[in-house]
N, C-alpha and C positions, 0 to 999 in steps of 0.2 A: 495186449499179449506181448511179453518181452521176447526178444530174439537173441538167442545164444549163438555167439561167433567164436570159433576157436582161433586163437592168434598163433599159438604154438602148443607143444605138448604140455606145457605147465601153466598156460595162461589163457583165460577167456574174457571177452568183453560181453557184457549184457546190454542190449540196447533197449531202453524203456522210454519210448517216445523220444522226446527232445534231450533226454539225459542218458548217460551211460555209466555203468559201474563195472567192476573187474572181480575176478577170481583168480588168485595166484596160488600155485601148488608148490610145496616143498616136499621133502622126503618124510617129514614128521607131522605136518599139519597144513591147512590151507588157510588163506586169508581173503576174505571178501572185502574189497575197498568200496565203501558206500553201499547203499542198499535200495537205491531207485526212488522213483517218484510215485508209482502206482503199484509196486510190486510187494505187497505185503507177504508174499510167498517166496521172497528172494532166498531165504535160507533153504526151502525146499528145492529151488532151482539149483542151488550150489550142490546140495546133497545128491542130486541126480547127475552131477558131474564128477564127483569124487567120494571115496569112502574114507578120506582123511577127516580127522576132527576139523571143524571150521570155526574160525574166529572172524571177527568183524572190526574194521577200522573205518572211521569216517574222516574224509578230507575236511569236512565243516559240517555245520549243523543245519543248513538250509533245508526247507521241507522237501525239495525234490531229490534229496540224498539220503533220506532216513526212513522211507516207507516201510522197509523190513526190519528196522532195528528192534521192534517189539519182540521178535522171535529170539533174541539173544539175551542172556542174563547180564552180560557185560560187553562192552565194546571200547575200542581205543578212540580217544579224541583228546585234542588239546582243550584243557579246561576253560581257556579264554573264550571258548565258543559255547559255553554252557548257557549264557544268557541268550544267545541267539537260538539255541536248541529249545530253550524253555518257551519260546514264542509259539512253537508248533507242538512240542511234546514234553511238557515239564515233568511228566511222570518217568521220563527216561534219565533224568539227570543223575540219580543215584547209581545208575548202571555204568557211568563213565569210568574207565581205567585211563588215567592221565598219561599223555605222551608229549614229549617236548624235543626240541632241537637236539640232535645227536643220539637220540634213543635208537637202538637197533633191535628190530624184532626179526628173529631167525626162524624161518619156517622149516628148517632142516636142509642145510646146504644152499639156502636162498635168503641171504640176510638183506633186510630192508632198513634203510636209514631215514629217520624223520628230519625234515627240514621245515622250520617255521616259515610261514608264508602269509602273515596278516595283510589286510587291506580289503580284500573282497569281503571278508569277515574277520573279527578280531582273532579267532583261533584257527584260521585256515592253515592247512600243512600241505606239503608236498612229500612224496615218498620216492626215495631213490632205490630202485631195484639193482643193487650194486653190481652183481655178477653179469646180468643181462644188459647193463648200461641203458637203462630205461628210467625216465622221470615221469612219475605219475602226478600231474599238476593240478587236479582238481579244476576249479573254475577259472583260476587266474591266468592260465596259459592256454588259449583256444583262438580260433579264427571266427567265432560267432560274436554275439553280443554280450558283452560282460557287464553285470549289474553292479553299478557303482553309485547308487542312490539309496538313501535311508539312513537311519541313525547309526547303524552298525557298520557302514562302509566308510572306507578312508582312502582316498586316491593317493594321498601323499605316502601313507604306509605301504599302499601297493606298489608304488614305484621303488621304494626302498627294498621291499621284499624281492621284487624281480632283479634288481641289481645284486642282492645277496645271492640269489639263486645262480646268477652268472659266474659267481665264484666257483661253482660246482660244474661249470659246463664241460670241462675236459673229462668228466665222469660219466657223461651220458650222450648217446647218439640220437635219441628220438624222444619224443614226448607223447604221452597218452593223455589226452584231455577229456574232461567230463561232458563237454558239449561241442558242437561244430564237427568238422572234418576229423577223421582218424587215419593215422596219427598226424601229428604236426612236427615241423622241423625245429630244432633248438634256435635257429636264427629268428624265429617269430618273437623271442623273448625281447630282443633289442627294439624291435618294430613297436611292441606293445609299450615299452618304456617311452619311446619317442612320441607316440600318440597320446599317452596319459600325460606327459610332461606338457605337451602342446595345450591340453585342456587346462592344466594347472596355470599356465602362463596366460590364459585367456585368448590364445591365437586360433584355436580350432573353431570351425564353424559347425554348429549343430542345428538339428531340427526339433523344434518343440512338439511334443505329442503327449498323449495320455497312455499309460501302460497299467492295466489293471486298476484303473482309477487314480493312478498317481501321475501328477503333472511332472514329466521329466524332458530331458533333452537328449536326443540320440546323436552321438558324435560318431559318424561312419567313416572309416578308413579303408583303403583297399585291401587291407590284411585282416581286419576285425572291426568291431564297433564297441562303443561304451554307452550304456544308459547311465546318464549322469543327472545330477541335481539341475533343476531349471533355474536359471538366473531370475532373481526377483527385481 
């Protein structure tokens, strides 16, 4: 059972177990950002909160972010994540409306700017809620354990993306993450870069473990963790 929490008059977060997604309201339409892990009824949840027409945007195509996508004829996604989406829901690929860096989706007095954010997945994006000075960062910016193992993850791209997001830092005051505590401070971004770079340099100490049958290494820092590839 998802929990709906009102952030302010125009913004809701929906807690779906270990993941959260969002509903943003403008004067003309609403946008759901991601659709949860177990919430096939995500659209109905949104319709219970607003009478505005509802659109959907995905920060990326991992399975815990797309549970409710089937209720939408189209949804915004960076097409670089199509292969990732196909691992869980190939039938949804034709419904993708592409978005890329610099695109603006205006909900009516509420413009949202797309920032490319590859690394966690090839087509991950962040969304800048311009007037509210909020960055919706997906999985990339959080204080939980960030998945960074598997064929479609790239820790070097991840570091480059976070450094790119830092160029927008004067434009947001807080970050809404998809996992972990809510919200998080922008200063977490520099810490995540530091941790990821220490893994790349081979300096971070990790703990080998199995995660859903995958042999991985958990690199745990005071501010977050990374599930990384196990050294062979």
